[in-house]
N, C-alpha and C positions, 0 to 999 in steps of 0.2 A: 522527186519532182523539184523543177527546176526553181532556184531561189529567184524572189523579184528582188531586184535592191530598190532602196528609196532613192527618188530624187529629191537632192537637198538645196535651198537657196544659199542666199547671201549671206544674211544672220547666222542661219547655219554652220555657216563653213567660220561664221567668226568665233561661235562659240566652241567649236572644237579647236581653234587656234587658243582661245582661252584654257581649254582643258590641256591643251598639249604642254603649253610655258606655265602651268600650273603647277602640274603633276610633273614635271621635271623640276622646277624648285623644290617640293614638296620633298621628292625621293631623294634630293641632293640632302637637305635638312635633317631629314629623318635618319639618314644614312650615317650622320656626322655625330649623333647624339647615343653615346657610347650605352645609356641604361634602355634603351628601343631594343625589345626581343623580335619582333616581326613587325612591318606594316604591309600592310595590304592593299590592293586597287581594286575596287569593287563597282561592277557597272549593273544596274537592275533591268533595264533595259538596251542589252547587250547589241541585238540585231546579230547582221551575218558580216560585220567585221568592217566594210566599206560600202560607200555610196556613188553616187553620183551624181555631178556636179552640174544642177541646173544651168550654169552659164557656159560651161565648157564642153559639158555631156561625156566628160571624162569619169574615171573611177578616183575615188579619193579614198583616203583611209579614214574609217571610224574608230571611234573614242578606243575599243580594244586593241587595235593594231595601233594607234597613238600611245597606248601606256605601254604597253608593249617593247615600243623602241626607247621607251625613255631610260637614261642610264645616271646612277646607277641604278639597278632592275629593282621592283618591288617584292618585298617576300615572297608572296603570291599573287595570283590575281584568281578571281572569281568573276565569272561572264554568266548573267542568267538571261535566258530569251524565252519564252512563251509558245515559241512557233517552233517548230523539231526541225523544221530546214534550215532555220538558220543556227539553231543551235547543233547542231550537225555540221554544218560549213565550218562554223568556229574551231569546232573540235579538229577538222580535217586540216584547215589555213592557220590556224593558232595554236590548237593544243596537242598537234603532232610533235611529242620527242620534245616535250617542254614539261617537267614535272608540276612546273609553277604552276600552271594555267588549268583550272577546274572552269568546266561546264558546264552549269545546270539549266535543264529543261524545266519550266513549270513558270507557277505564279511568283512572281518577285516577292509580294508580300509575305508571302508565307516561306520560302527558303529565306529570306533573309534574317526574320526574324528565330526562326526555328535554327538552321544551318551557320549561317556566315555572321551575324553579329556576335553569337558566342564564342568566337574566334576571337573579338576585337575587345578585351577588357582593359582597362585603364588599370587596374592594377596586377595585371601580368605586364604590365609595361609594354603593350601590342596597341598599334594606332590604325586609322583607314580614311583612304580617301575613297570616297563615294559619289558616282553616279548615280544620278535618277531621272531620266531624259525617256518621259512617257510622251505618247504623242497628245495624251487628255488626261482626265481626272482617273486617272485608272490606279493610283498611289492611295494607299490607305495611309490614315495619320498616324496608326501605331508605328508604321515604321520611322518615321519622322521625330516622334516622341522618343522611342528605342536609340535612337542615333543621337539625339541631343542628350536625355537621361546619361549614356553611356560615359560622355567627356572625354570621348576617346577616337571619335568616326565627324570629319569633315563632309560636308554633303556638297553639290551642285545640283539644282532642282528646278526643273521645267515644269514652271507653274501659268498651265494653258489657260488665257482666259478665253480662248477661243472657243473652246469645249464649253468653257460657262456658258461664255455669250448664246452659244449657239441652242444650248439643250437646257439650262437651268436660269440664267440671269432674264426670263424675260420680263415684258414690261409691263402685266399683270401674271405675278408671281400662282395666283388661285390657279391658271389655266398650265401649268408644269406638271408633267408629266413624272408618279410618287417615284418609280424608278430613277429618272432624275436624279431628283431630290436624295435620293438613299445614296447614289453616288456622289455628292458633293457633301451631305452630312459623312461618309466615308473616307473622304479626299479630307476636308477640315475637320474632322474629330466630333461635331457636333452640329447644331444647328444657328451657333451664334456668329455662320457668315451671313444669316439675313442684315442683321445690323448694321455689314458693310455693304451690303448689296443695295437695299432699299431705305429712301429716307421720307421721312413722314410729311406730307404738304399739303397748306392750305388750298381746295379747291372751289368753286363755287357753287357745289352743292356738297360740300362738307371733305372732310381730310381722306388724301389717300397716297397709296406709296409709289413714289416714285425709283427708277434705278439709279445706282448712282453709276460713277465712272469705274475701269479697269485701274485708276490710279488709286480710289480708294479701297478697293480689293487687294491690291498687292501690299499697301499700308498698311492692313489690318492683319494679313497673313505675317508679313514683315512682325509685328509685334504679336502674335501669335508663337510665332520660332523663340522667341527670344522671352515669353514669361509663360508659355505654356510647356513647351519640346526643352524649353532651358540652355539653346546655343546663347555663348557671352556674343557672338561676332557674328552680326547680321547686316550684311552695308544693303543699300538701295540698293534692289536689282535692277539687272540691265535690260530694258523693252528690248525685244528681238522685232522684228518686223517683215510683213510682204514687201512684194515690189510696188503696193501703191501708199506702202509710207503706214498700213494698219498695224496695230500691235495681235500680236498674234500668241503670245506668252510671255513673261517674263522670266530671266533666268537669274535664279537666286544661289547665293552662298552662303552658309551656313557653317559656325566654326565654334570648339568650346573656347576658342581663346583669340584676342587680337591675332592678325597676323602680318600686320603691316598696314602700308597703306591702300586705300581704297583700290582692288584688283583690277576691278572694272574699270575705274578714271580714265584708261588711254582708250577705249571702246564707244564712251559716252557720244562722241561726236561724230563718229563716222556717219558717212553718208550710204546712200543706194545706188546701186550701179544695174 
């Protein structure tokens, strides 16, 4: 079956630029640390390795190919995708004759916890940069919790408010499908997302719950990454927008330690094209 390549917009290209620059800087720093044994690049939703730009209609490199172009190279690359055709393409295009590339087909929630994160042990002087870029809330909290508690893994995360708003955060929370609530609980880790998502208001006929903003959800999740997952450094996330200016997701960065000035600062005032 032919692989269907994803079309990505301007803000997704900005995200790839951020990943490219940070991965390059990360690898240089890790390579200079004599005590570091191995440092890994991990991509939980790797895709096929390239995308089609909505702006130019041309192919552009995806995050796996970007990581492989970083010099000095990472010790190993772990690419995961649930889609078998995309995983096969990664093996053909990026993994051929490169023993450092490991392609995993399946659910990253299980593969990361069972196979990959156990490689990245702080006490063994191993470290990792992990990209978690699902299109929706398909990630489980346990993955973020394990990364934070490892004290050895830095994470970029797609926090999909679009999926939340479309399927979970309705004006009337009583009308939300139970399956969608379960998805949100799995992503958030518990039901405390309700406290961030709704505010109690006084109405003409008594009290009622009113939906809060995207910013309120992002702020609450940022706090959760710090206080519950244990990441020491979580700068304010970068809002990623569609062509109408609506926020479709936030790009989070979370690290065991402060890595310098805000890595999103130069992108915050980028305009739309």
